N, C-alpha and C positions, 0 to 999 in steps of 0.2 A: 503494500500500498504505499501510496506517496505520501512525503510530508511536507512542510514548510520547514526551511532551515535557514539559519545566521550564522555565520564562519567568522571567528578572528584568525588574520596571520598566525603563522605558526612557523615552525624552523625549516631550514631550507636542506635539501639534499641534493646534491647534484647526480645527473647522470640519467636524468629522466626524459626520454621520446615522446613528443607531441606531435600529431598529424590533425591539422586541420583540412578540410574538405569546404572549399567555398570560390573566394576570389573574390573582387572589387573592392569596393571601399570598405565592406561592413568586416572583411576577413583581415586587409589590411590594419583597420582600427585596434581589431584584438592582437595583432603580431605587434602593435607597439608596445602592446602590454605584456606580452609573453616573453618578449626579449628581452627585460628586466629581470628573467628569473634565471638562475642556471640548468637551463632545459636545453634539450638539442629539437631545432626546429623542423618541421617538414609542412610544406602546403602544396595542396595536391589541386590543380585548378582545370578547369572545363575546356577543353577545345571546340566549343560549338559557337563561339562570342561572334557572331558577324556582324555589330552593329559601329557606326561610328568611324573613328580613324583605322581602329583596329579592322572593322570590316573591309572596308576600301584595302587595307595592305593585303588581308586575307586574298581578297579576289585578284587584286593584280599582280600579287606576287605569289602566292600558294603557299605564303607562312603560317605558320600556327598561330592562330590569333596572339598577340601579344599585351595587349591591353591589361588583363588580370596579371600577367606575368609582373609585368612592370610594377604595378602600384603594389603587389607583395616584396619583389625586390626591394623596392625603396621603403618598405614598411621596415625590412631586414637589416637595412643597410647603416652604415655609421663611414659618415664623408661628408665634408664641408657643405653647408646650406648650398652653395652655389651650385654643387654639381647636382643634388638634387632638385635644385631649379631649374637643370638643363633637362634632365629627363621627364619633369614636369611638364614644361614650358609647352604651352597649345599655340599652334598659330591662328589668329583671329581675323585672317586679311590676306590675299593675294590665293594662288594656286595650289598651297598646301593650308588654305584655312580649313580649321577641324583638325588638322594632324597634331598628334602631339609627339614631340623630337623623340623622347624615350622610347617611344612605340617604334619610331624610324631606326634607331641606332636597334633595337633588338632584332626587326627584320633581315637588316643589314648584315648584323651577326649569322642570322642563321642562315642566310645564301653564302657568307664567305665558309662557315664551318659547320654546318646543322643544327639541328635545334640541341641537340645535348649540348654540345659544347659552345654552344652561341649563348645558351643560357648561363654554364659553367663560367664562361669569359664577362658576360656582364655581371654576375656576382661578384670575382674577383676585383672588377671596374669599382664597382658600390661596397666593397668590404662588406661583403651581405656575411649576418651571422643563420646559418640554416641555411636549407634549401628550398628552391621552388620548383615544383614538379611538374609538366604536361601529363594532364589524364591519361592521355595517346601521344606517339608521336606524329601521330596524323591529324588535320583538321577534322573536324565530324560537323555534321547539320541534325539540329534539333527540331524534331515535329511535336505539333500537340494537338490530340483528337479533342474537340470540344464534346459536352454532352449533347448537343444541338446535332451533331455530328460534320460540323466544319471539320477542316483540318488547316492549320496553320504551320508552314513552312519554314522555318528561320529564326534562329535566336530572339533577333532585334525584334520581330513582328510580334513574338512570343511575348516578348518584354515591354515592347513600348504600344499597346494596345489603347486606342483613343478612349478615353472616359466617357462616352455618350451612350445613355441608355443604361440597360442593364446587359453585364458581361454573359455569357454561357460559361458556367465553369467548365476545368479541365477536367476532362477525363482520366488522359493518360498520355503522358509523352513518348515518342520515340526516338531512338537515335541511330544514326546511320552505323553499319560495322566498323566496329573498332577494337584492338586490341588494347587491352592497359598496358604504361609504360612500366617496364621490371623495374624501374629504380621505386616508383611508384608501388609497387606490391611488397618490394623490400622495403620500405620506409614503414609500410601498414604492419609488415609481420613483426616489426622490431618496437611496436607503438606500446607506449602505457597508457595512453590517452589518445582517442581520435574523437575530433571534436565537428561538428557540422554547422557551420553557420559562425556569424551571423551571416545574411546576405539574403538577396531574391529566392524563395526556396524552389520554385520551377525552372530558373536560368543559371542560377549560379550554383544551388547544391546537389540537386535530384539528376542533374545531366551526367555528373561522373559517376553516378551509381547505376549508370546503365552499359555503362563499357565494360566489355568481357573481364571479367577477373575482379572485379574490385570488389562485387558483394562477397565474395568468397573469402576472400582475403582478411575482408573486414572481420566478416562471423567468425571466422577461426580463429581471427585476434584475441588474444584474452586482455586485450586493453579495455578500461572503462570508456562506454561509446556516452557522448555528452551532445547535447541540442540547445544550441542559443537559438532561442526564439526572436521574429521580429519585432521592432516594437508597433510599426505601423501595417496595416494591410497592404497592398499592390494590386491596384484593379488589373482584373482578368486574369489572376492570379489564385491571390487568397482573400478575398473579395467573403466578409463576413466570418474569417479565420479567427478564434482564440486559440490559445495557447495549446490545447489538448490537441487541436485539429494539425497543427504541426507535428506532434507526435506521432498522430496515427497515419499522417502520410509519409512521413520519411519512413516510418516501420512498412509501411506497405512496399515502398521500393527498395529498400534494403533487404527486406527478406528475412528481420531480424529484429531485437531488441532494443532500445534507447536505455542506458542505465541510469543517466540525469538528466533532468531538463532544468535550463538557467532561464530564468523568465523577469521581464521587466515587470513590476507592480504600480510602480510612478507614471500616473498621467501625466503627459505637457500641459503645458498652459495653452488657454483657451484661445490665443494669441496664435501660436504654434499650428494649433488644432487646423486653426480658419484657414489656414496655407495648404492643409491636404485638402479639404471641401472640393476644389478645382478638378483636383487628380482622385477623387472617390475613393480617398482612404482614409481608415479608422483606426484609432488604438487598438493595438492586440490586447484582449482582457486577461487576466489569468485567472482562469475559472477551475477554481478549486476544487469544487465538485468531481470535476469530470478528469482533471490530472489525478483525482485520488484512486480511478477505477485503474490508471496503466499502472503496470509495474515501474515505471521510471521513478525515482525519485526529487521531488521537487524543488527546485530552490529559488524563491522570489525573493526578489527585492529592488530596489531602487537601483537601476543599471543604466539610468539615464545619464548622458554626460551633458555637461552645461553648456558646451558649444552649439552654436548653431553655425551650418556650414552654408558657405556662400559657393556659390557656381561660378568656374573659371571662363574667362572669355572665352570666345571660340569654340567652348563644349555645345555640342550638340544634343547630348542625352539628357536625357530627365536625371537629377540626381536629387536624395533626400536628403533633408535639411536638418534632421536627427540622428545621432549616433549613439550608440551604447559607449558606457564610460570602460575604457580600455583597462585601467588600473584597478578597475573593481573585477572585471571579469576574469580578468589573470588572476588575483588574487583566489577567486573561489578557485577555477582549474586546479591553481597548484595547489590549494589545502587539499580539494580532493584526488590529487595524486601523491602529495609526499607523506 
């Protein structure tokens, strides 16, 4: 039976391996907190992204989607601010409008040395602590079958459904055939903890579970499985979801069980919530009674960051204003494995 917990920081023990399955800003936020602890970090990111700068580079050059890889590398990096600014710089005019400089650098490294060596070289350039692993070594295509029978092809179209009317829920996801990156399987086999999210459930977290070999590796692992539920719902993906819905849906795709659920129970201010009205996004409630029926242990705390994110000039994609508090999340995860 689930229960609500509150934990204080304890002693630190080195040698723990944590694998995060996700990508994008949610995962990079978590990494910024976790890298302060004596742990070995691995991030497994989807190769289905096909929107924005990433999508253009993928289409024109045939490279692995670089956007999530870049964000996670930067979250784990220890370099001067100017270097991070270079990899984060987004052109706001001219023929390169919308392109991210870091994405272009990663694409160039892959064309020169291949995807694995390219990411390794970028990791050295950025003095990365940990490793960022594409879930497969080839780009993949994500499709969603809706309850109304319609099929949406492409991660970007699934992710950026226009908030008009009532969206038909996603019935299931499909992914083009892909074999798991052997290094991702190795990381999962050595993990003490496997963390799902935070991030868009259907476009950042679940796609990696559709890659051949990944589910088996996770379910064979003796690692603790943790799910970080989102702060807000996403139109066309998680409309009406409460914390328990994230658990049941993740377990359905995982074909296995989650051990711990980390849920934010602090509701944002009305001023912030009004920003989400246009996008038809709502606060994800921590539904205690439903969570109590799962086998997962629930940790429900104020996990909301005080910072409000501003969009970068030239960025054509939708971004969330709210983030999890990276230090609070990292502290809880560390306590669970130490």
